[in-house]
N, C-alpha and C positions, 0 to 999 in steps of 0.2 A: 255501769255502762248502758243499762237498759232501764233507766229511771224515767217514768212516764207521768206527764201531767194528765189529770183526769179530764181536762178540756183544753183545746188549743186557743182559748181566749181567756183574758185575765180575770174578768168578774166571775164566771163559773168555776174557773180553775182555783181561784182563791177561796171561793165558798167550799169547794171540795177539800182543799188543804186544811181549812179551819175546822171542818166538821167531820172529816174522815168518811164522807158520803158523796156519792155521785150527785152533782148539782141538780139533776132532774128531780131528785127526791125532795128537795127544798123549794122547788119552783124557781131556782136560780139558773135556769136554762131557757132560752128564748125560743118561741115558735115562729118568730118573725125574722126579718132580715138583721135587725140590730141586736147583738148578743151581749152588749155591755151597757152600763149606765153612762149617759153623755151629759146629764144635767144634775146638779146637786139637788134641785127641787123635785126630782122624781121621787114618788112615794114608795117605790119598790125597794127591796133590799133583803139582806139576810134575815129571815123571819125570826121573831122574838122567841119562838119555841125551839129553835135550833140550839144545840149545845156545842160550843167551841172548845178546843183543848185549853184555851186561855181560861175559860170558866172552870173547867175541871181542876186546873192547877191553882187557880185563885182559891177555890174551895179547900185545897190542901195546904193553904198558908203561903203560897208563892206570891211574891210581888210581880205583877205583870205589866208589860208596856208594849205598845205598838208605836214605832217611830217610822214615819214615811208614808207610803201609800196605803189606803184602805180599800176604796172602790167597791164597797159592799152595801152602799146605801147610807142614808143619814136620818131622815125623818119620815113619819107615816102621814099625819094629818095636819101638822103645823110645823113651822120652821123651828120650834122649840121643844117638840116632844122627843126628838133624838132617839126614836125607837130602834133604829138600826146602827146607832153610833157605836164605835169600839168600846166605850165605857159601859154600854149595855150588853156587851158580849164577852165580858170577863176580863177586860183590861182595866188596870188601875190608873194607867197614865197613857195619854195619846198626844203625840206631837207630829203633825204632818198634814197631808191633804186628804180630804174626804173623797174626792173623785179620782182622777188620774191625770197624768202629765199629757196634755194634748198640745198639738201644734198651735191651736188657737190661744193657748195660754202664753205663748212667747211671741211678741210682735215681730213680724217679718218672716215667720216660719210657715205661713200658709194656713190652711184650714182643713179640718176633717169633714166639713159640711159642703165641700165644693159641688158634689153631685146634687145635693139638696138645693143649693143656691141656684143651680142651673135649671132644675125642674120647677121650683117654686117662685123664682124671682126673674131670672134672665129671659126664659122662654115666654112667660106671661107678659113681661114688659115689651118684648119684641112683637108679640101678637097684637097687643094694644096699640103699639106705635104704628105698625103696618095698617091696622084697621083705621086709625085716625087719619093717616096720610091718604089712604084710599078714599075715605069719605070726603076729605078736604078736596081731593082732585076731582071727584065726581061732582061735588058741590060747585067747584069753580067752572066746570064744563057744562053746568046746568042740567046734568043727567039725573041728579038725585038731591033732594033737599033733606038734609039731616037736621032734626030738631036740636036746638041748643042744649036741651036737657040731656040728650044722649051723649053729646060731645063732652059736656062738663062732667057727666057721670064717669065716662071713660078716663078723662083726665084725673078725676078724683081717685078712681081705682088705681091708676098708675102711681099717683102720689102716695097713696096708702101703702101699696106694696113696697115702694122705695123707702118710705119712712120706717116701716117695720123691719126691712132689711138692714138699714143703717142703725136702727135701734138695737137689733140683735148683735151686730158687729161691735157696737159701742159697749153694750152691757154684758155680753157673754163672759168676758174675761173677769171682771170684778165679781160677778155672781157665781162663778164656777171655779175659779183658779185662786184659791186663797189658802193660807196656812192657819192651822188651829192648834191651840194647846188645850187639851181636854174639850170643854164645850165653847171655849172662847176663840173668836177669830182674832188673830194677832198680826196678820199681814194680808191686805186686800187691795189690789191683786197681789199675788205672791211675786217675789223677786227671785231670779235664778242666781243672783250673785252669791257665791260661796255657799250654795244650797247644800251640797253634799257635806261640806265642812260643818254646817249647822246641824245636820242630822247626826253626824259623827260625834259632835260635842254632846248633844242630847243623849245619845246612846251611852257614851262614856260616863256621863254624870249619873245616869240611871244605875249603871253597874256599880259605880263608886258608892252610891247611896245604899246599895244592897249587898255589901261584902259579907255581912253576917246573916243574911236572909236568903233562902232559896228564891231564885228569880227566873222569870221567863221573859226574854227580850225577842220581839219580832222586829228586826230592822229591815224594813221593806223599801229598798232604794227606788228613787225615781229613774235612775239609770237602768237600762239604756233605752228606755221608751222615748220616742220622739214627742216633743221637740228635744233634740240633743243639746246638751250644754256641758260646760266644764269651766272651772275657775281659771284665772290667769296663770296659775302654777302648772296647769296641764294643757291649756289650749295651744294647739299647734305643735305639740311635742311628739305625738305618735306618728308612726309611719303609715297608719291606716285612717288618716283624716279625723273628722270630728267624732266619728263613732269610736275610733281607737282612743282618742283623748278621753271620752266618757268612760270607756272600759278601764283605762289606766287609773282614772280618778276613783272609780269604785273599788278597784284593786287596792289602792292606797288606803281607802277607808276600812276595808276588811282587815288589812294589816294593822291598822291602829287599834281595832277592837281586839284582835288576837294578841297583840303586844301588851295591851292593858290587862287582859286575863292572865298573861304570864307574870306581869309585874305584881299583880295582886295575889298571885299564887292560887288562882281559881281554875286554871286550865285543866287540872286533873279531875276536877269535880264538875266540869261543864261540857255537856254535849253540844256540839256546834253542827249545824246543818246549813248547807249552802245550795241554793237551787234557783230556778227561774219558773215563772208561772206558765210559760209556753215557749215554743221554738221561735227562732228569729223571723222577723217580718220581712220576707224577701221582696215584697212589692214596694217597700219604703225606699224609694230612690228619688233623690232631689232633682230639681229641674236641670241641674248641671251634670246629672248622671252620677253623682256621688252616692254610694250605698250608705243609707242611714239605718238600715234594718238588720245589719249583721249577717252572719253566715251560718248555715246548718251543715257545713262540711259535705260529707258524702250523701247525706239524707235528702230525700225528695220532699218538696213542698215546704211549708212553713206555717207561721201563725194563721189560725182560723181554719186549718184543715188537718185531717188525721193521718196524712202520710207521716212517716217517721220524723220528718223535719219539723212538723208542727207540734209533736208531743214528746219527743225525746229531749230531756232537760238534764242539766247537771244534777248529780246526786252525790254530793261530797260531804262526808261526815268525819268529825274529829272528836275523840275523847281519849286522851293519852293513857289514862289509867285502865281503860276498859277495852277500847278497840285497837287491835294491832295495826300499826302503820303499814302503808303500802299494799293493803288488800285491794283486790279487784274482783268485783261481784258482777257477773254477767246475767244473773237471773232477773226476770221482769219484776220491777217494784213500782210503786206509785207514790205521788205526793200525798195521797190520802193515808199512807201508812204512818205518817208522823203522828197523827191523832192517837191511835192506840199505843204507839211506841212511847210517847212522852207521858201518856196517862198511866201506863203500867209502871214506868220508872218513878213517877211521882206518888205511886200508891193509890191512884184514883180509880175507883171501879168504873167500868164502861157503862153507859146508859143501857138499860135492858128493854126500854120501850121503843126501840128503833133499830133498824139495820145499820151496822157500821161496816162499810165496804173495805176500809183499810185493814192492814195486817201488821202485827208487831214485827219490827225489823231486827230486833236484838238477836234472835237466834241466827240470822244470817250474818250479822255484824260480828258476833262473838265466835263464829265458826261452828256453832252447835248444830246448824242445819246447812245443807248444801243446795237446798231446793226452795224456791219461792212458795209461799202459801197461796199465791194467786194462780190457780189453775186457769181461770178465765179472767180477762179484763175487758171491759166494754168501753168503746170509744165513741163519744157523742159529738156530733156537730150540732151545736146549740141543743135543742131538745130531741133531736132525731138520732136514733141509734144508727151509727154510721159503719162501725166495724167491730169485730170481736177478735181478741187474741187468745189463743189456746196453747198452753204449755203443758202437755200431758206429763203425768208423773212418770219418772224413770225414763224420760226421753230427752234428747237434746234438741228436738225439733220445736220450733215456736211458730205455730200457724196463725196467720192473720187473714181474715176474710172481710172484704168490703162489700156492703150491700149497695152502696153508691159511691161515686167519686166526683170531685169538683171538675167542672170543665175549665181547664186552664185557658187563658187568653192573653196574648195571641196563642193560637194553636202551636204546640211544640215548645212553649215556654215552661217555666217552672213556677208558675203562680197565676193569680187572677189579676193581671195588671190593669185591665179595663175598669174593674170595680174596686181596686185597691186592696180588697180582701176577698176571699172566696165565700160564697153564700151556700146555704144548705138545702135548698129545695127548688122545685120548679125547673125552669130552663137552665138554671145555673149548675145542675148536676146531671150525671148519667147513672141510671139504675142498672144493676147487673143481675141477671138471672141466667145461669147460676152466679153466685157472688164471685168476685175476683179473689183468688186464693194465692197467698205467698207463704214461703217458708223463710221467716225473718232470720233464722239462724244461718241460712245459706245465702240469702238474698236481701241483706239489710237495705240495699238501695231501692228495693221494690221495683225492679225493672222487668222481671220476667214472671208474669202470672202463670201459675201452674194449670195444667189441663189433665183430663183423664189419660192422655197419652204420656205425659211426663210424670204423673203421680198416680200410681195404681189405686191408692186409697182415696182418690179425689172426692168421690161422692160420700164415702164413709166419714171423712173428716168434716165435710160441710154439714152432714146430718148431725153430728155431735155438736158442732158449733151452733146450728139452728136450734137444737133442743136446749142448749144452755141459754141462748138469747131469749127463748120463750119462757124458760123458768125465771130468768131475771126480770123480764117485762111484767110477769105476774106479781112481782114484789113491789110494784110501783103504784101506790094509791094516788088518786087524783089530789093535787094540792093547788093552792092559789098560785097563779102565774105572776111572778114578780115583774115580768117584762110585758105585762098587758099594756095596751095603749093608755088605759086609765092611769096605771102606775107610772108608765114611762113619761107621759106628758103632764 
């Protein structure tokens, strides 16, 4: 019930999930506004020296597959070196998309680049247009003679901006929204027709090929990221609009996989883990007012911020022979915990040359421990340490201290609707001295910050948290920034 993503954005969260390490350790956390990869041609990605749990299991004789979304980079120096490709990070088989499901990938669904278009295209064109009209009027009135060279230069500049804009619109989709099988592009641009069914068939075939072999399958759905989609069997069937249709289609697919494991009598020997890479995107609302980003229930905030709504994710596990059904675990756990958990189960030694931030989940799942091994968890907004969670040993309290919080807009709303996601620095945030402090065990909605008047140990708690943050920061060596402008562009 308190399962936490290591980041409230998909690319860094997936990096943490795959490696068991905070994304800032691998350079997979951005220092700028954009925290995820938006172009296949970006040269940043999960560094080649990072070790994924797929690689550990592959080395133990497991057959490994990633089906669906990757979003951790593709190539370094040329379009064919594939240095960040799933097959270079421990997977034997890949079927899916290298980037992510963007609204730009589905005609008629709008664009994630609207703000960029406004700044780089529409405003410059308006300025050039007004300038030309002003010069023309002054010329007609005989007040100013404008050389033809300047006139045609401005026209050329306007034409160039417009041509680049139209070219971007035309080529973005085929260059970034395509399906791959291993290293080969098999559909460009990708089609959303029966897409979830295709992913399900691929997953089922992989399992059927490996009934006699230990296997690792990461089935990474494109649901329920926008652009939302569903096949004709699910479209218009949910009471919750197109988002509900997508959820129900994904639910169907999960059922198909579970049924297949039962049919093949593999269920008792298969650990299943279901989660999301971040909380729901509360700002994702259509022009018609339809919610396309889901709901975080009672929790504040959502995708791209570290309020509970942005980082509390499903943590559902099934292993009939080992895990007792119906358990409820309220201890803080992380998506980074899957790395050491599956490594130990597969008999793979953990790397000794790096810090692994995840913790083995099996003692909690088997009832051998009642307390999480995470005394502290660190919540990053991109590469900035945003908040710290402290669960003291032998205590029911779970303290969470924010060093800064996003400025929601409009004021009083539950998100950053003006910018579509919350950003992590500058005028987009408010820094707190002393930090905002909450007891998540009593105030999971994060509505009532504690004060020295309401919590006698206020300064003592913040002192412990700050010391933990300082110790943690000292373990972070400088690494190449995978989101540098060089890599990004």
